[in-house]
N, CA, C and O of each residue as an XYZ file, in Angstrom:
364
protein
N       1.537      6.410      1.909
C       0.564      6.370      1.897
C      -0.545      7.384      2.190
O      -1.170      6.931      3.149
N      -0.938      8.256      1.900
C      -1.555      9.397      1.887
C      -2.779      9.348      3.008
O      -2.736     10.402      3.643
N      -3.707      8.612      3.410
C      -4.687      8.592      4.201
C      -3.759      8.633      5.569
O      -4.118      9.420      6.445
N      -2.726      7.922      5.768
C      -1.649      7.629      6.893
C      -1.491      8.736      7.410
O      -1.820      9.095      8.540
N      -0.677      9.659      6.111
C       0.240     11.033      6.550
C      -1.254     12.163      6.968
O      -1.218     12.967      7.900
N      -2.437     11.973      6.068
C      -3.462     12.791      6.765
C      -3.571     12.769      8.293
O      -3.495     13.676      9.122
N      -3.732     11.722      8.382
C      -3.937     11.016     10.228
C      -2.957     11.103     10.744
O      -3.044     11.080     11.972
N      -1.860     11.212     10.288
C      -0.844     11.853     11.250
C      -0.670     12.980     11.505
O      -0.154     13.298     12.576
N      -1.117     14.035     10.442
C      -0.864     15.160     10.710
C      -2.196     15.584     11.653
O      -2.160     16.417     12.559
N      -3.387     14.811     11.226
C      -4.571     15.622     11.656
C      -4.618     15.423     13.388
O      -5.112     16.284     14.116
N      -3.860     13.799     14.043
C      -3.676     13.244     15.240
C      -2.615     13.216     15.403
O      -1.724     13.617     14.655
N      -2.501     12.478     16.954
C      -1.033     12.268     16.882
C      -0.195     10.768     16.875
O      -0.739      9.796     17.398
N       0.636     10.691     16.493
C       1.546      9.451     15.726
C       0.499      8.350     16.070
O       0.040      7.855     15.041
N       0.053      7.889     17.071
C      -0.348      6.397     17.964
C      -1.689      6.443     18.084
O      -2.318      5.534     18.627
N      -2.188      7.404     17.635
C      -3.473      7.472     16.861
C      -3.816      7.670     15.386
O      -4.995      7.642     15.032
N      -2.917      7.851     14.597
C      -3.163      7.291     13.446
C      -2.635      5.813     13.141
O      -3.123      5.158     12.220
N      -1.956      5.484     13.686
C      -1.432      3.829     13.779
C      -2.673      3.479     14.207
O      -3.280      2.671     13.505
N      -3.223      3.911     15.235
C      -4.782      3.104     15.371
C      -5.482      2.676     14.644
O      -5.941      1.575     14.338
N      -5.572      4.005     14.264
C      -6.987      4.256     12.979
C      -6.747      3.123     11.743
O      -7.473      2.396     11.064
N      -5.121      3.435     11.866
C      -5.036      2.246     10.134
C      -4.994      1.423     10.577
O      -5.168      0.550      9.726
N      -4.811      0.872     11.817
C      -5.126     -0.678     12.346
C      -6.199     -1.161     11.940
O      -6.284     -2.209     11.300
N      -7.195     -0.394     12.293
C      -8.357     -0.159     12.388
C      -8.875     -0.672     10.790
O      -9.298     -1.770     10.428
N      -8.653      0.599     10.014
C      -8.756      0.119      8.759
C      -8.689     -1.118      7.983
O      -9.531     -1.660      7.267
N      -7.333     -1.477      8.331
C      -7.002     -2.422      7.593
C      -7.696     -3.885      8.424
O      -7.262     -4.944      7.972
N      -8.340     -3.960      9.150
C      -9.354     -5.257     10.195
C     -10.666     -5.017      9.086
O     -11.187     -5.827      8.320
N     -10.946     -3.688      9.308
C     -11.722     -3.687      7.985
C     -11.530     -4.020      6.722
O     -12.621     -4.204      6.181
N     -10.487     -4.209      5.883
C     -10.353     -4.099      4.391
C     -10.234     -5.629      4.661
O     -10.838     -6.356      3.873
N      -9.454     -6.276      5.787
C      -9.375     -8.117      5.442
C     -10.753     -8.468      5.588
O     -11.124     -9.431      4.916
N     -11.808     -7.755      6.502
C     -12.876     -8.581      6.981
C     -13.692     -8.303      5.906
O     -14.541     -9.194      5.879
N     -13.891     -7.428      4.898
C     -14.801     -7.137      3.556
C     -13.959     -8.004      2.633
O     -14.604     -8.812      1.964
N     -12.458     -7.987      2.448
C     -12.068     -9.043      1.409
C     -12.708    -10.768      1.759
O     -13.162    -11.387      0.797
N     -12.702    -11.420      3.108
C     -12.957    -12.648      3.388
C     -15.002    -12.580      3.093
O     -15.751    -13.486      2.727
N     -15.234    -11.498      3.359
C     -17.266    -11.661      3.413
C     -17.101    -11.750      1.740
O     -17.822    -12.593      1.206
N     -16.266    -11.002      0.906
C     -16.492    -10.882     -0.425
C     -15.931    -12.235     -1.005
O     -16.525    -12.549     -2.036
N     -14.882    -13.182     -0.598
C     -14.692    -14.285     -1.070
C     -15.624    -15.807     -0.641
O     -15.701    -16.906     -1.191
N     -16.315    -15.161      0.748
C     -16.993    -16.195      0.745
C     -18.399    -15.799      0.180
O     -19.206    -16.727      0.242
N     -18.883    -14.624     -0.360
C     -20.118    -14.829     -1.436
C     -19.835    -15.210     -2.053
O     -20.737    -15.919     -2.499
N     -18.564    -15.353     -2.856
C     -17.708    -15.967     -4.454
C     -18.170    -17.118     -4.559
O     -18.655    -17.612     -5.577
N     -18.032    -17.668     -3.395
C     -17.913    -19.238     -3.229
C     -18.459    -19.711     -3.159
O     -18.388    -20.844     -3.633
N     -19.926    -19.083     -2.233
C     -21.532    -19.649     -2.234
C     -22.287    -19.337     -3.663
O     -23.088    -20.176     -4.074
N     -22.095    -18.391     -4.265
C     -22.449    -18.015     -5.894
C     -21.939    -19.070     -7.011
O     -22.499    -19.456     -8.038
N     -20.515    -19.445     -6.380
C     -20.442    -20.191     -7.695
C     -21.030    -21.714     -7.605
O     -21.366    -22.388     -8.579
N     -21.088    -22.148     -6.131
C     -21.770    -23.265     -6.006
C     -23.331    -23.444     -6.452
O     -23.760    -24.377     -7.131
N     -24.336    -22.003     -5.760
C     -25.390    -22.307     -6.301
C     -25.398    -22.557     -7.906
O     -25.817    -23.495     -8.584
N     -24.611    -21.037     -8.311
C     -25.025    -21.322     -9.956
C     -24.627    -22.992    -10.596
O     -25.446    -23.666    -11.221
N     -23.392    -23.384    -10.321
C     -23.198    -24.722    -10.396
C     -23.618    -25.651    -10.582
O     -23.469    -26.525    -11.436
N     -24.681    -25.396     -9.063
C     -25.823    -26.653     -8.573
C     -26.722    -26.918     -9.542
O     -27.007    -28.045     -9.946
N     -27.394    -25.392    -10.109
C     -28.191    -25.309    -11.135
C     -27.659    -25.509    -12.913
O     -28.383    -25.803    -13.864
N     -26.794    -25.349    -12.914
C     -26.480    -25.995    -14.166
C     -25.878    -24.354    -15.301
O     -25.495    -24.148    -16.452
N     -26.090    -23.713    -14.280
C     -25.706    -22.043    -14.859
C     -24.204    -21.899    -15.432
O     -23.990    -21.082    -16.328
N     -23.377    -22.535    -15.018
C     -21.847    -22.306    -14.938
C     -21.237    -23.349    -16.017
O     -21.620    -24.518    -16.057
N     -20.101    -22.741    -17.022
C     -19.902    -23.706    -17.842
C     -19.001    -24.675    -16.838
O     -18.341    -24.129    -15.954
N     -18.982    -25.915    -16.965
C     -18.012    -27.081    -16.213
C     -18.930    -27.323    -14.951
O     -18.350    -27.754    -13.955
N     -20.194    -27.117    -14.873
C     -21.114    -27.013    -13.391
C     -20.605    -28.328    -12.612
O     -20.454    -28.399    -11.393
N     -20.350    -29.432    -13.617
C     -19.751    -31.143    -12.773
C     -18.687    -30.370    -12.051
O     -18.820    -30.521    -10.837
N     -17.787    -29.678    -12.335
C     -16.548    -29.324    -11.538
C     -16.783    -29.365    -10.270
O     -16.476    -30.126     -9.352
N     -17.761    -27.816    -10.446
C     -18.054    -26.654     -9.404
C     -19.311    -27.458     -8.198
O     -19.741    -27.137     -7.090
N     -19.509    -28.402     -8.962
C     -20.763    -28.815     -7.916
C     -20.843    -30.814     -7.870
O     -21.331    -31.590     -8.692
N     -20.386    -30.986     -7.013
C     -20.092    -32.676     -6.988
C     -21.107    -33.202     -6.044
O     -20.774    -34.304     -5.607
N     -22.230    -32.767     -5.597
C     -22.991    -33.128     -4.567
C     -22.927    -33.395     -3.014
O     -23.607    -32.761     -2.208
N     -22.075    -34.361     -2.687
C     -21.969    -34.719     -1.511
C     -20.376    -34.065     -0.957
O     -20.090    -33.908      0.229
N     -19.527    -33.767     -2.048
C     -18.199    -33.344     -1.443
C     -18.576    -31.521     -1.722
O     -17.721    -30.759     -2.171
N     -19.387    -31.263     -1.513
C     -19.686    -29.748     -1.537
C     -18.419    -28.841     -0.592
O     -17.531    -28.069     -0.954
N     -18.843    -29.372      0.776
C     -17.569    -28.541      1.467
C     -16.011    -28.894      1.332
O     -15.130    -28.274      1.928
N     -15.728    -30.283      0.221
C     -14.158    -30.171     -0.136
C     -13.727    -29.366     -1.284
O     -12.574    -29.118     -1.636
N     -14.883    -28.983     -1.833
C     -15.267    -28.186     -3.076
C     -14.714    -26.863     -2.961
O     -13.932    -26.283     -3.714
N     -15.306    -26.448     -1.784
C     -15.297    -25.315     -1.466
C     -14.306    -24.484     -1.488
O     -14.458    -23.263     -1.455
N     -12.928    -25.212     -1.559
C     -11.307    -24.557     -1.734
C     -11.210    -24.397     -2.931
O     -10.593    -23.368     -3.206
N     -11.679    -25.177     -4.096
C     -11.552    -25.170     -5.425
C     -12.598    -23.935     -5.956
O     -12.265    -23.260     -6.931
N     -13.719    -23.716     -5.340
C     -14.477    -22.843     -5.855
C     -13.133    -21.225     -5.262
O     -12.316    -20.624     -5.960
N     -13.450    -21.061     -3.893
C     -12.687    -20.106     -3.538
C     -10.947    -19.588     -4.736
O     -10.321    -18.633     -5.195
N     -10.991    -21.182     -4.649
C      -9.292    -20.812     -5.860
C      -9.884    -20.234     -7.283
O      -9.380    -19.404     -8.039
N     -10.798    -20.764     -7.363
C     -11.182    -20.214     -9.066
C     -12.078    -18.616     -9.218
O     -12.132    -17.809    -10.146
N     -12.650    -18.634     -7.972
C     -12.867    -17.277     -7.548
C     -11.784    -15.859     -7.970
O     -11.870    -14.901     -8.738
N     -10.578    -16.471     -6.803
C      -9.746    -15.442     -6.785
C      -8.931    -15.382     -7.959
O      -8.474    -14.263     -8.193
N      -8.610    -16.361     -8.811
C      -7.858    -16.832    -10.033
C      -8.624    -15.613    -11.009
O      -8.034    -14.631    -11.459
N      -9.753    -15.863    -11.168
C     -10.466    -14.911    -11.801
C     -10.875    -13.531    -11.987
O     -11.305    -13.090    -13.052
N     -10.677    -12.638    -10.555
C     -10.109    -11.616     -9.939
C      -8.735    -11.251    -10.167
O      -8.390    -10.097    -10.422
N      -7.898    -12.298    -10.070
C      -6.408    -11.881    -10.252
C      -6.429    -11.588    -11.706
O      -5.826    -10.660    -12.246
N      -7.173    -12.462    -12.282
C      -6.895    -12.040    -14.082
C      -7.437    -10.727    -14.679
O      -6.868    -10.186    -15.626
N      -8.720    -10.147    -14.018
C      -9.150     -9.514    -14.162
C      -8.653     -7.628    -13.266
O      -9.141     -6.498    -13.231
N      -7.619     -8.243    -12.795
C      -7.071     -7.185    -11.982
C      -5.543     -6.481    -12.802
O      -4.927     -5.424    -12.940
N      -5.509     -8.179    -13.248
C      -3.810     -7.772    -13.805
C      -3.884     -6.837    -14.919
O      -2.831     -6.993    -15.536
N      -4.465     -6.102    -15.392
C      -3.923     -5.005    -16.597
C      -4.190     -3.463    -15.145
O      -4.366     -2.329    -15.591
N      -4.187     -3.520    -14.715
C      -4.085     -2.087    -13.438
C      -2.501     -2.434    -12.944
O      -2.069     -1.529    -12.230
N      -1.708     -3.343    -13.123
C      -0.440     -3.242    -12.827
C       0.205     -2.308    -13.887
O       0.877     -1.352    -13.501
N       0.032     -2.543    -15.159
C       1.184     -1.990    -16.453
C       0.197     -0.615    -16.574
O       0.676      0.498    -16.792
N      -1.209     -0.853    -16.405
C      -1.876      0.545    -17.419
C      -2.373      1.046    -16.172
O      -2.852      0.482    -15.188
N      -2.108      2.420    -16.496
C      -2.473      3.552    -15.381
C      -4.049      3.571    -15.788
O      -4.895      3.538    -14.894
N      -4.382      3.618    -17.004
C      -5.834      3.596    -17.203
C      -6.743      2.960    -16.610
O      -7.747      3.365    -16.023
N      -6.188      1.523    -16.860
C      -7.544      0.706    -16.409
C      -8.023      0.683    -14.391
O      -9.027      0.086    -14.002
């Protein structure tokens, strides 16, 4: 991993591991906030009828229960859009 090697070269091994741990924590936090924002946008757009299948994503009183479905739908779409990157370096 190039950033880790740069940090190991620039600072001591323990400092590089600590810095890498901070970067991993920040990346996880950014990912969680992205999933939360995506779920809220799906809910808001479906509430207003702006998404195909809005009745599936917005069910009135079950809004909290449907959050898992919205999270999985958002993650699934991100996975589908990211799949070409696995076998095509130009993607």
